[in-house]
C-alpha positions in Angstrom: 97.4 164.7 82.9 97.5 167.8 85.1 93.9 168.4 86.3 93.6 171.5 88.3 93.2 171.1 92.1 89.7 172.6 91.8 88.6 169.9 89.3 90.1 167.2 91.4 88.3 168.5 94.5 85.0 168.6 92.7 85.4 165.1 91.3 86.5 163.7 94.7 83.5 165.3 96.3 81.3 163.6 93.7 83.0 160.3 94.3 82.5 160.7 98.0 78.8 161.3 97.5 78.5 158.3 95.2 80.3 156.1 97.7 78.0 157.3 100.5 74.9 156.7 98.5 76.1 153.3 97.5 76.8 152.4 101.2 73.3 153.8 102.2 71.7 151.6 99.5 73.6 148.5 100.8 72.4 149.2 104.3 68.8 149.5 103.1 69.1 146.2 101.2 70.6 144.5 104.3 67.7 145.8 106.5 65.2 144.6 104.0 66.7 141.2 103.8 67.0 140.8 107.5 63.4 141.7 108.0 62.2 139.2 105.3 64.7 136.5 106.1 65.7 136.3 109.8 67.9 133.2 109.1 70.2 135.4 107.0 70.7 137.7 109.9 71.6 134.7 112.1 74.0 133.3 109.5 75.8 136.7 109.3 76.2 136.8 113.0 77.7 133.3 113.0 80.0 134.4 110.2 81.2 137.4 112.1 81.8 135.1 115.1 83.7 132.7 112.9 86.0 135.5 111.6 86.8 136.4 115.2 87.5 132.8 116.0 89.7 132.5 112.9 91.8 135.5 114.0 92.1 134.1 117.6 93.2 130.7 116.3 95.8 132.2 114.0 97.5 134.0 116.9 97.2 131.0 119.4 100.8 130.3 120.2 100.1 127.5 122.5 99.0 124.9 119.9 99.2 124.2 116.2 96.5 126.5 114.8 96.2 124.8 111.4 93.5 122.2 112.3 91.4 124.8 114.1 91.8 127.3 111.2 90.8 124.6 108.7 87.7 123.7 110.8 86.5 127.3 111.1 87.0 127.9 107.3 85.0 124.8 106.5 82.2 126.0 108.8 82.2 129.5 107.3 82.1 128.0 103.7 79.1 125.9 104.7 77.4 129.0 106.2 78.1 131.1 103.1 76.6 128.4 100.9 73.5 128.2 103.1 73.3 132.0 103.0 73.2 132.1 99.2 70.6 129.3 99.1 68.3 131.2 101.6 68.7 134.4 99.7 67.8 132.8 96.4 64.8 131.0 97.8 63.7 134.3 99.3 63.8 136.1 95.9 67.1 138.0 96.5 70.3 137.9 94.4 72.8 135.5 96.1 75.4 138.3 96.3 73.2 141.2 97.3 74.8 141.4 100.7 78.5 141.1 99.5 79.2 144.9 100.1 81.1 145.1 96.8 82.4 148.6 96.0 81.4 150.4 92.9 85.0 150.3 91.7 86.8 147.1 92.5 90.2 148.6 91.3 90.4 151.1 94.1 87.6 150.3 96.5 85.9 153.6 95.7 88.9 155.6 97.1 89.7 157.1 93.7 93.4 156.4 94.0 95.6 153.3 93.8 98.6 154.3 95.8 99.8 157.6 94.2 98.1 156.8 90.9 94.6 158.2 90.1 92.1 155.5 89.4 90.1 155.4 86.2 86.9 156.0 88.2 88.2 159.4 89.5 89.8 160.3 86.2 86.4 159.9 84.5 84.8 162.1 87.1 87.6 164.7 86.6 86.9 164.7 82.8 83.2 165.1 83.5 83.7 168.0 85.9 86.2 169.6 83.4 83.6 169.4 80.6 81.1 171.1 82.9 83.5 173.9 83.6 84.3 174.3 79.9 80.6 174.3 79.1 80.1 177.6 81.0 82.9 179.2 79.0 82.6 177.6 75.6 78.8 177.0 75.7 79.3 173.4 75.0 75.9 172.1 73.8 75.6 170.5 70.4 79.2 171.3 69.5 80.4 167.9 68.2 82.3 167.0 65.1 79.3 165.1 64.0 77.1 168.2 64.1 79.7 170.5 62.2 77.9 171.4 59.0 79.7 172.2 55.8 76.4 173.4 54.2 77.1 177.0 55.1 80.3 177.1 53.0 80.3 177.8 49.2 81.1 175.1 46.7 82.4 177.7 44.2 86.0 177.4 43.2 88.3 180.0 44.9 91.4 180.8 42.8 93.4 182.0 45.7 92.7 178.9 47.7 92.9 176.5 44.8 89.7 174.9 46.0 86.2 175.8 47.2 85.5 177.2 50.6 83.6 173.9 51.5 86.6 171.8 50.4 88.9 173.9 52.5 86.7 173.7 55.6 86.3 169.9 55.1 90.1 169.7 55.3 90.2 172.0 58.4 87.5 169.9 60.2 89.3 166.6 59.4 92.6 168.1 60.8 90.8 169.3 64.0 89.1 166.0 64.4 92.3 164.0 64.0 94.1 166.4 66.4 91.5 165.7 69.1 91.0 161.9 68.5 94.7 161.3 68.3 95.7 163.8 71.0 99.3 163.4 72.1 100.1 161.1 69.1 99.0 163.3 66.2 101.9 164.7 64.1 100.7 168.2 64.7 101.1 169.4 68.3 99.7 173.0 68.1 97.1 174.7 66.0 96.6 178.3 64.9 93.0 178.8 63.8 92.7 182.0 61.8 89.8 183.8 60.0 87.1 186.3 60.2 84.4 186.1 62.9 81.5 183.7 62.5 83.3 181.0 60.4 83.4 178.2 63.0 86.6 178.7 64.9 85.0 178.6 68.4 82.7 175.7 67.3 85.7 173.5 66.3 87.6 174.7 69.4 84.7 173.4 71.5 84.7 170.1 69.6 88.4 169.6 70.3 88.0 170.6 73.9 85.1 168.0 74.4 87.0 165.1 72.8 90.3 165.7 74.5 88.5 166.1 77.9 86.5 162.9 77.3 89.8 161.1 76.7 90.9 162.1 80.2 93.3 165.0 79.5 93.2 168.3 81.3 91.9 171.1 79.1 91.8 174.8 79.9 89.9 177.3 77.8 90.1 181.1 78.2 90.1 184.3 76.2 93.3 186.2 75.4 92.0 189.2 77.5 91.3 187.0 80.5 94.6 185.2 80.2 96.8 188.3 80.0 94.8 189.9 82.8 95.6 186.9 85.0 99.3 187.1 84.1 99.4 190.8 85.0 97.5 190.2 88.3 99.8 187.3 89.2 102.9 189.4 88.4 101.9 192.2 90.7 100.6 189.9 93.5 96.9 190.7 93.1 95.5 187.5 94.4 95.9 183.7 94.7 93.2 183.1 92.0 95.4 184.7 89.4 98.4 182.7 90.5 96.3 179.5 90.2 95.0 180.5 86.8 98.4 181.1 85.4 99.6 177.7 86.8 96.7 176.0 85.0 97.6 177.8 81.7 101.1 176.6 82.0 100.6 173.0 83.2 97.4 171.8 81.5 97.6 169.1 78.8 95.8 171.3 76.3 95.3 175.1 76.4 92.8 176.7 74.1 93.5 180.5 73.8 90.6 182.1 72.2 90.5 185.5 70.3 94.2 186.4 70.2 94.4 190.0 69.1 91.4 191.2 71.0 93.6 192.3 73.9 95.2 195.7 74.3 98.8 195.3 73.0 101.3 196.3 75.6 104.7 195.2 76.8 102.9 193.3 79.5 100.7 191.3 77.1 103.6 190.7 74.8 105.7 189.3 77.7 102.8 187.2 78.9 102.1 185.8 75.4 105.8 184.9 74.9 106.1 183.3 78.3 102.9 181.2 77.7 103.9 180.0 74.2 107.6 179.4 75.0 106.9 177.7 78.3 104.4 175.3 76.8 106.6 174.5 73.9 109.6 173.8 76.2 107.4 171.5 78.3 106.0 169.8 75.1 102.4 170.8 76.0 99.7 171.3 73.4 98.1 174.7 72.5 95.3 175.7 70.2 95.1 179.5 69.4 92.2 181.1 67.6 92.4 184.6 66.2 90.9 187.0 63.7 94.5 187.8 62.9 96.5 186.1 60.1 100.2 185.1 60.7 101.1 188.2 58.6 99.1 190.3 61.1 100.9 188.5 64.0 104.3 189.5 62.5 103.3 193.1 62.4 101.6 193.2 65.8 103.8 191.0 68.0 107.5 190.7 68.7 109.6 188.7 66.2 110.3 185.9 68.8 106.6 185.4 69.2 105.8 185.4 65.5 108.7 183.0 64.9 107.4 180.4 67.4 103.8 180.6 66.0 105.0 180.2 62.4 107.5 177.4 63.2 105.6 175.4 65.8 101.9 175.8 64.9 99.9 174.4 62.1 97.9 177.3 60.5 94.3 176.5 59.6 92.5 179.2 57.6 88.8 179.5 58.2 87.1 181.1 55.1 83.6 181.9 53.9 80.7 184.1 54.9 79.7 184.8 58.5 77.5 181.8 59.4 75.6 183.7 62.1 74.5 186.2 59.4 73.6 183.4 57.0 71.6 181.6 59.6 69.7 184.8 60.5 68.9 185.5 56.9 67.8 182.0 56.4 65.4 182.3 59.3 63.7 185.4 58.0 
């Protein structure tokens, strides 16, 4: 799961703030307990002295340390038992001074060796959704809120079903793709149809679910993606280089509005590199476009059209512009 360095940095900073806040809260509780129960403070001092004595006994080469170590441990156990008793009698939880980390798996470090801990991975997913929200306007876009009411129930001879039946099938495929990400039989989607039929909505739903499952997701428009490829090729800044790296390495790339860009040899080359590199690396891609695959064949190079036809599941969005229908319904 290749989160961008920026997402990891943001999540790590949030983890650091959480750890600092937790430690500050622990200090406040300790001060409160010591003020209310001076005996607990005295017990803690004796426990610390006992730990020092235990260390000294373990390294005492002159005599057998075992009896002394056993004696100190017995004393410490008695002190700990008395500490819990005093805390309970004073109205505090017996373990309130145990200084336990928020995450016992990693001790709030975010990593277990070279492996990212679940606590940091969850924060990465959260930060990623926040970054997607600014681009996809993630608000109420969830599969549960996708409404089929805007699609006609009249039978369409060309489709062999109604628009609503077709869109129910499209929604079910998108939902399964997201919920079974990485294990679903379809690895790449090509969402095609006129504007206002729900392509961006369902793209947002996919992005949300896949992000929440802990995978790295990058969303961007075709215009922005090809601009970054061009800037990276001509050395116009590290930001473009980083963006291209994210496009190529993320678990899921959502390329929105293919066909809105100015067609050129540069954009054709960038599109081929993007599609082919991600296929070769077995990474997943969702492309949305107002173009049909027939339009793609006419507009792009054969090697691009071939890969889209052969490696992507085409989902056709049909019906009337929902934005217009909503506007008319509100008036």
